C-alpha positions in Angstrom: 7.4 19.6 -23.6 7.9 19.3 -19.9 5.9 20.7 -17.0 7.6 23.0 -14.7 6.6 23.8 -11.1 6.5 27.5 -10.1 5.8 29.2 -6.7 5.3 32.9 -5.9 7.3 34.2 -3.0 5.0 37.2 -2.8 1.6 35.4 -2.4 2.5 31.7 -2.0 0.7 30.7 -5.1 2.0 27.4 -6.4 1.2 25.9 -9.9 2.5 23.9 -12.8 3.2 25.2 -16.2 3.5 23.3 -19.4 6.1 25.0 -21.5 8.9 24.4 -24.0 12.5 23.8 -22.8 13.5 26.8 -24.9 11.0 29.2 -23.3 12.3 31.6 -20.8 11.6 31.3 -17.1 8.4 33.1 -16.1 8.9 36.0 -13.6 5.4 37.4 -13.1 2.9 35.7 -10.9 -0.5 35.1 -12.6 -2.3 35.4 -9.2 -0.9 38.6 -7.7 1.0 40.1 -10.6 4.2 40.6 -8.6 7.5 39.7 -10.1 8.4 37.3 -7.4 7.9 34.0 -9.2 10.4 31.3 -8.8 10.8 28.0 -10.8 11.3 25.0 -8.5 13.8 22.3 -9.3 12.1 18.9 -9.7 13.3 15.4 -10.2 11.6 15.1 -13.5 10.0 12.1 -15.0 12.0 8.9 -14.7 11.6 5.2 -15.0 11.3 3.5 -11.6 11.9 -0.1 -11.0 10.2 -1.3 -7.8 11.3 -4.3 -5.9 14.6 -6.0 -5.1 15.7 -6.1 -8.7 14.0 -6.9 -11.9 16.9 -9.1 -13.1 16.4 -11.4 -10.1 12.7 -12.1 -10.9 13.4 -12.7 -14.6 15.2 -15.9 -14.2 14.4 -18.9 -12.0 17.0 -20.1 -9.5 18.8 -23.3 -9.9 17.0 -24.9 -6.9 13.7 -24.1 -8.4 14.7 -25.6 -11.8 15.8 -28.9 -10.1 12.5 -29.1 -8.0 10.5 -28.5 -11.2 12.4 -31.2 -13.1 11.8 -33.6 -10.2 8.1 -32.8 -10.1 7.9 -33.3 -13.8 9.5 -36.7 -13.7 7.3 -37.9 -10.8 4.1 -36.7 -12.4 4.8 -38.6 -15.7 4.2 -41.9 -13.9 0.7 -40.9 -12.7 -2.6 -41.8 -14.2 -2.0 -40.0 -17.4 -4.7 -37.4 -17.0 -2.2 -34.8 -18.2 -2.7 -32.6 -15.2 -6.3 -31.8 -16.2 -8.3 -29.7 -13.8 -11.3 -31.2 -12.1 -14.6 -30.6 -14.0 -16.6 -27.6 -12.9 -20.2 -27.9 -12.2 -22.5 -26.5 -14.8 -25.7 -24.5 -14.3 -28.5 -26.4 -12.5 -26.1 -28.8 -10.9 -25.2 -28.5 -7.4 
């Protein structure tokens, strides 16, 4: 069930109302009791993708792939530590 925005033209009271899509539009203001209630048109809930485009960030560019392959090839000739991180100091050391 959607949430609708209403505003009263009589007293200026604005509120949201959770109601079924098949319910009739409300006409009476709960604040002042006048029949000057108006339902506002909203954008509704939507999915928003932020950024320049999700498809561009899902896949790496060809230049990145070539650079990664070159780095992988040059790192295989190193000392053979497998890219292990340096050991961290434990408690009491330091």
